[in-house]
C-alpha positions, 0 to 999 in steps of 0.5 A: 520267719522265727530266726534271723540270717545271723541265727540261720548261718550259725546254726548251719556253720556257715562260718564265711557268711556269719564272718560277712554279717557281722562285718556288715555296718548299721545306719549311723555311727558305723555300728554293727548292722547285726547284734550278736546278742539279739534273740529270735522268736524262740528266745535263743541267741546265734551263740546257742545255735552254734554251741548246740550245733557244735560249731567250733569256728562260729562260736570263736568268730562269735565270742571274738564280736562279743557274744555274750555269755552273760548265764554261762552255765547255761551256755556251757551246758548247750555246748555240743563238744568238750572244745565249745565247753572249754572256749566258753568256760574262758569267755565267762572268765574273760567277761567276769573279769571285765565286770570286776574291773568296771566295777572298779573304775566307777568311782574313778569316772565319777570323781572325774566328771566331778573334775569337769564340772568343776572346770565349767564352772572356771570357765563360767567365773571370767564372764561373770566376774568381768568388770573391762580388760581381763587376760584368762589362764591357758587353762581357763581360757581353753573352755571359753567359746565367743558370741557369732558376731565376733566371728562376723566382725573378725572376718569384715576387718580380714577381708578390708586387709585382703586376708582370707585363709585363717593363717593370713587373718591370724597375721594380718587381723588377730596379732595387730589387735592382740600385740599390745597386750601379746595376749588372745582375742578372746581376752579383750572381749570381757564384758562386752555385748553383742550389738544385735541380741545383747548378749555377752561377746564371751561365754562358757563354749557349746561347741568345738569348731574342728577346721584347717588353717589353709581354709579360707575363713569364709568356710568355717565362718559360714558353718557358725552361722548356719548353725547360729541360726538354729541354735542362738545361744551358741558360743564357738570354741575357734582356736584363732579367737581363744588361743594366744597367737603370741605364746603358741609355740611356748606350750609343750606338745602335751599340754596342746594334746590335754587342752584339746582332748579335755575341752572338747570332753567338757564342751560336748560338741564338735563340729568337723568342717570339711572343704573342699568336699573332693579332697577334704583338707582337714582329713590330712592334717594331724591336729585335725586328725587328733581332735577327731581321734579325742571326738570320737574315742570320748563317750559322750560327745557329738559329733556334726559334720558340715559342708560349706554352703558354696560347697553344697550344690557341687557335692550335691551334683556329685551325689546324682551322678555316682554316689557311692564315687562320691562316699569313696572321695569322701571318706579316702582317709589314711590318717598315717599319711596325715602332715603338720607344720610341725614334724616333732607334733605329727610323730608324737601324735601318731605315737600317742595314736598308736599306742591306744586304737591304732591307724586302723581303728581311728581310720575306721571310725572318720569314715563310719562317720563321715559315711553316716553324715553322707548319708543325712546330706544324700537323704536331706536332697532326696527329700527336696527333690521330692517334695519338688516333684521333680520326675527327671532322670537325674531324681531317679539317679539320686533316689536309686543311690540314696536307697543304695546307701540305705541298704547298706546301712541297714535301713530297709524300709525307707531303702525300698521307699526311695527304690520304688520313687525312683523305679516310678519315675523309670517306669513313667519315664523309660518304660518296662524295657529298660536296663535302669528298670531291672537295676530298681527291680535288683535293688528291691529284690536285694532289699527283700533278701535282707529282710529274709522275704525270699519269695519276694526277693525271687520275684523281683530278682525274675521281673530284673531277669526278663528284661535283663535276657530282653536288652542285654542277653544271656551273657551280659554280667549284668545277668550273671549278677543276677543269677548269682543273686538268686542262687543266694536267695535258693542258698537261703531258702536251703534249696542247694540244687536249685542254688548250684543250678543257677551258680552255674548259669553263672559261671557259664556266663562268666568264663565266657565273657570273663575268663578263667583266670578272672577273680569273679569266676574264682568268687563263684567258684568259691559260692560253689563251694559254700553249697557243697559244703553246707551239703557235707560234700567236703571233698567237692568243697575243697576242689571248687576252692582250689580252682578258685585259689588258683585264680586268685593267686594268679590275678590277686596274689597272696595278701588279697583279703579273698585269698587269704579267705580261701586258704582259711575256708579250706583250712576248715573244710580239711577240719571238718575232714580231720585231715589236721596236717592240711588243715594247718598247712592253710590255717598258717598260710592265712595267719602268716597274711593277717599278722603282718597286715593287722598286727596280732591283737586285732579280732581277726589276728587272734580268730586265725591264731586259734585255728592253728592252735585247735588244727595242732590240737587235733593233728597231736590227738590223730598222733596220739590215736596212733601210737596208741595202735 
């Protein structure tokens, strides 16, 4: 195939599919799965296809997702309509202003880099010049780290006095040990060396440890011990040791914010310690979220997520049982509900977040990091079972769950590998007539579909369907789902007659089993409306969207994303029919919800605002023409 999925959707003007593809996340770090600026084998971008074929809504959506207009004149020339030309010209102007601004900031960034270098050199001086006891300044100390032996010995002392949590260790060990000088514990270590390797106990920090003080100290210690095994030269910035625990209340909020943010930026690496995995404490603490925010919004920072070894067996068991549920549990992040021991700190952290990225974006950034880490752990567990030659049901389940997640992240080759491993075990243990075997075929089919290998996708969906009809019958939800999957493949092949036939099979089962008032039934009506739309049968498409909307309003309400999406889809159809008053009515309903939920600055809100302006302009033209007549 010469075109990718995004190119085909843009060319056909399928706004819903373009929106869905652009929303998908890729492997590691949550980057977009589909590059909006990738060129197909003919050298064209999705924007060029949408522009050339006159799909204004798709052009606006692609531009909202940073589609490149580097060759501005060419982009304008390719535009099929005046409206698209105006939209692209505006994008070209914005891009030029952005380039000018970036060029103006280069000199400033260079100066900041020089400042960081000076700070690192300053951090080295206390260790290099130390000849005995020394008290560092708070600013200098913020860049220091300690040898793993310091933390190991601290834990030993803590156990001797019955201290468990970091808070208890602070009160029972650290403060008494530093009471005479009222200094940080790190200030008592200058000039001393490790008994195990002879290295200085204090040095420039190489890794920042983010943890919650409600932890048992053994948890972050275990993570640091494991890190030291692979990085023997590591020096850990650990707040209990580095900060002066006698004066923590003396510093203003701004000082702490700056210390953490600049410290993380200078050190360049942060490890987040998660425990317990079912409800990670750091994700409920405002200062931990500030550290995460600092790491995720500072370029060049490496952020690692680690579980203590004591948590891993239970976590892996959760991955085998239900990886999706484990992921949902882990990434149930709501930064706006985090707490802090000092309420004023919490309020000011929240204000800083709101003024920059906002809670919605912060939550998504943290979730992306956690999803990427979870996948690493899951793949590692699967590799261990594979190396051991395990062939039991749990191993097949784990392989399947890993394959599903890899597919979601866009790692198709790896996904197929694990689906195949899972299928091999299924065939050997439960045979070729079992529902779990059908699920493996379905999974493989979905990967082939994502890759654009539609013939192979249909082949494997048919394998799954054969088993489902034989074991579950023709009225089962799984059977309905497979019919729907096959319908989508036929739609992608432009075989709209076949697509409608299979969507009708899905709809028949859903109406018989779920009823006429179920969200899944509504979703199928919307899918069928999409087929009628690409066929150019806008009246039929509106009829089916209306069926869907009636169900959604009754079951999901007027604030649900599916309801909003249907309003917008209907607006697009009315606009295509030049029924601008009706288009405006639906666009305004969609805009009211997204404005309330996301605020005015999110891309989806701006896109809905553009819909309204476009419909208003169309309505005005209609009125003017009518007046002239």
